[in-house]
DOPATI-260963 format. One record per residue (C-alpha): residue in one letter; x, y, z; chain; residue number from 0. Coordinates in nm, 3 decimals. Layout:
BEGIN
aa=a xx=X yy=Y zz=Z ch=A i=NUM $
...
***
This chain:
BEGIN
aa=m xx=5.363 yy=-2.859 zz=-3.291 ch=A i=0 $
aa=r xx=5.393 yy=-2.436 zz=-3.419 ch=A i=1 $
aa=r xx=5.083 yy=-2.262 zz=-3.490 ch=A i=2 $
aa=s xx=5.102 yy=-1.984 zz=-3.716 ch=A i=3 $
aa=l xx=4.880 yy=-1.679 zz=-3.677 ch=A i=4 $
aa=v xx=4.606 yy=-1.739 zz=-3.833 ch=A i=5 $
aa=l xx=4.312 yy=-1.431 zz=-3.910 ch=A i=6 $
aa=t xx=4.005 yy=-1.624 zz=-3.922 ch=A i=7 $
aa=d xx=3.823 yy=-1.793 zz=-3.692 ch=A i=8 $
aa=e xx=3.806 yy=-2.134 zz=-3.637 ch=A i=9 $
aa=q xx=3.479 yy=-2.203 zz=-3.478 ch=A i=10 $
aa=a xx=3.305 yy=-2.178 zz=-3.828 ch=A i=11 $
aa=r xx=3.338 yy=-2.486 zz=-3.917 ch=A i=12 $
aa=h xx=3.341 yy=-2.388 zz=-4.340 ch=A i=13 $
aa=p xx=3.694 yy=-2.183 zz=-4.459 ch=A i=14 $
aa=f xx=3.427 yy=-1.934 zz=-4.647 ch=A i=15 $
aa=l xx=3.244 yy=-1.879 zz=-4.277 ch=A i=16 $
aa=a xx=3.580 yy=-1.829 zz=-4.092 ch=A i=17 $
aa=s xx=3.636 yy=-1.557 zz=-4.362 ch=A i=18 $
aa=l xx=3.406 yy=-1.359 zz=-4.261 ch=A i=19 $
aa=p xx=3.378 yy=-1.096 zz=-4.030 ch=A i=20 $
aa=p xx=3.238 yy=-1.165 zz=-3.717 ch=A i=21 $
aa=h xx=2.978 yy=-0.903 zz=-3.729 ch=A i=22 $
aa=i xx=2.849 yy=-1.058 zz=-4.073 ch=A i=23 $
aa=r xx=2.873 yy=-1.452 zz=-3.951 ch=A i=24 $
aa=r xx=2.646 yy=-1.312 zz=-3.648 ch=A i=25 $
aa=g xx=2.345 yy=-1.441 zz=-3.872 ch=A i=26 $
aa=d xx=2.110 yy=-1.171 zz=-3.727 ch=A i=27 $
aa=s xx=1.793 yy=-1.248 zz=-3.805 ch=A i=28 $
aa=a xx=1.628 yy=-1.008 zz=-4.086 ch=A i=29 $
aa=v xx=1.299 yy=-0.910 zz=-4.045 ch=A i=30 $
aa=p xx=0.999 yy=-1.096 zz=-4.224 ch=A i=31 $
aa=v xx=0.803 yy=-0.904 zz=-4.477 ch=A i=32 $
aa=p xx=0.436 yy=-0.927 zz=-4.428 ch=A i=33 $
aa=r xx=0.318 yy=-1.006 zz=-4.706 ch=A i=34 $
aa=t xx=-0.067 yy=-1.059 zz=-4.786 ch=A i=35 $
aa=r xx=-0.217 yy=-1.361 zz=-4.986 ch=A i=36 $
aa=p xx=-0.292 yy=-1.350 zz=-5.308 ch=A i=37 $
aa=g xx=-0.719 yy=-1.346 zz=-5.316 ch=A i=38 $
aa=w xx=-0.863 yy=-1.566 zz=-5.564 ch=A i=39 $
aa=m xx=-0.931 yy=-1.274 zz=-5.792 ch=A i=40 $
aa=q xx=-0.545 yy=-1.325 zz=-5.872 ch=A i=41 $
aa=n xx=-0.608 yy=-1.677 zz=-5.863 ch=A i=42 $
aa=l xx=-0.835 yy=-1.686 zz=-6.156 ch=A i=43 $
aa=r xx=-0.618 yy=-1.415 zz=-6.329 ch=A i=44 $
aa=e xx=-0.335 yy=-1.624 zz=-6.324 ch=A i=45 $
aa=f xx=-0.544 yy=-1.981 zz=-6.411 ch=A i=46 $
aa=l xx=-0.687 yy=-1.801 zz=-6.682 ch=A i=47 $
aa=m xx=-0.353 yy=-1.638 zz=-6.825 ch=A i=48 $
aa=a xx=-0.183 yy=-1.976 zz=-6.819 ch=A i=49 $
aa=y xx=-0.549 yy=-2.150 zz=-7.018 ch=A i=50 $
aa=c xx=-0.505 yy=-1.906 zz=-7.299 ch=A i=51 $
aa=a xx=-0.107 yy=-1.936 zz=-7.326 ch=A i=52 $
aa=c xx=-0.167 yy=-2.300 zz=-7.382 ch=A i=53 $
aa=f xx=-0.453 yy=-2.280 zz=-7.589 ch=A i=54 $
aa=i xx=-0.273 yy=-2.036 zz=-7.829 ch=A i=55 $
aa=a xx=0.041 yy=-2.279 zz=-7.843 ch=A i=56 $
aa=v xx=-0.193 yy=-2.551 zz=-7.911 ch=A i=57 $
aa=s xx=-0.368 yy=-2.364 zz=-8.166 ch=A i=58 $
aa=l xx=-0.092 yy=-2.268 zz=-8.375 ch=A i=59 $
aa=y xx=0.101 yy=-2.596 zz=-8.311 ch=A i=60 $
aa=i xx=-0.252 yy=-2.772 zz=-8.507 ch=A i=61 $
aa=a xx=-0.268 yy=-2.476 zz=-8.793 ch=A i=62 $
***
């Protein structure tokens, strides 16, 4: 059986992954960005915004 010269990595198991260069396909994990949890004030603000938006929408629908 004669095989043609391929420029892909057959170990990648997917055509798209096989076409990527090795330094990209290696998949070094990204450095996670530390995120702070939203405080209760942010939660309260989001709740009030949603409540007011729903109240205005229902008021406009009824009127």
